[in-house]
Phi, psi and omega in degrees: 000139181290139179300128180304326180292321179293318179297317179298319179296317180296320179294321178296321181292334182268353179279149177244144183234142175269125182230151171270139181218154174260151180279120176275314176213147184278168172298154177233177179296340182259355182211133178260027182242146176261135170270125186233159176244110180291136184249135356268009190304323189250017175298128181093353179288147172289154183302323183294342182263359181275145182281157173248122181238144173270162176291140179300319174268111186296344179269002183260138174241120180247125179229161178190191175284124186262145179299326181296337180271330184258343185057029182211109183297333182289343181257359182273154179291156182240152181224161170267134177236151174246120188214166175281169184297328181269003175069005184285333179235132180191168180222150174275122184268312184190166174290141176253139178216179186290344181282338186239137174211158184294330185262001184288141178286332178209164180254144177279160180281109188272352187233010171072070182299318181298320177295321178297313182295320178300319181290326176301315179292323179297328179275006181060032174268157180297121183292352174290347173295333185263055172271112188306318185288347183255000186266140174234128180273116178276327179203137174207120185258022180305310183292327177295316179299314180298319182291318179297319179295316180292336178276355178076020181238031183300312184243041184294335182244022178059030176248139182292131177266126183218155179277135177232159182216133176234113187228145179231142173274112189289345178274315185263338184087356178299141184228138182225129175241134182213154175247159180302332181291343184109348176298129188220139171235121180238127177242104185240179182297329187241000179198163171239130181236129171243121186224135179229133178121155179251167180301337182268006180218182178295143179239131174240146178208156171236123180241123183241124173241181182296333184246356184202160173232123182246129179238130179224128178192162175296328180218130179237123181243132173240118185216102174274138184300321180244329182200155177235124182247129178252015180163192184230036181270351178080012180262140180260125178275316179197165181204180180288121182256333182178193181282159176302140177234161181251133177231116183051040176085352180253126182287141173250119184249119180298149176280155168287173183303131173237120183238164176218000000 
């Protein structure tokens, strides 16, 4: 008969536990593993004693603010890990944030559904795209932005930090990508929309449907280096007539060939 102590030890070794951990160092081009510090178990551990875990989904890349960059474990991003009791084997499951916890009765809305729906309407898109139960978030960097700001490295490379969202309607396949600035790309069943600008500034957009292309902006420029074609009818609207001339101090520059 097997020793009960040996059986108990074997069972413990085969059990998996969900733990919260902070990112000590991110993945690199040479390694697809995250070095993490399990909380609170590994507070005070040297870096050489911290485990390296790969993502449970091999196609997933999880990055965040790393302790090695901030020298402060309280400012590093956190993840959920699945590991054995001795921490020797484990996987990175997902990013952990303040909206989600194992004991919570419900989860808070981390990406602002109402703001998303309002922007859909602002872009004159069908508000049926914003059916909460049909949406899947492919990417949202809200928590990353918050973590970088709290770590004091928001503008370390002179690049603007902004919230972005990439969402797909899993029933229809419609996909919308947007930035906090108002820049939006929407790929839907019946149109493609490219939009730049916020409600407080000038807005430009290109809307393409099966039967038309609509362009709206304060200024629209069409400039072909050698020629500009507005169709295939073979008619010439205007062309180069001569060298630039000055009239009352203002130069008049002939256009290159424009045909239709």
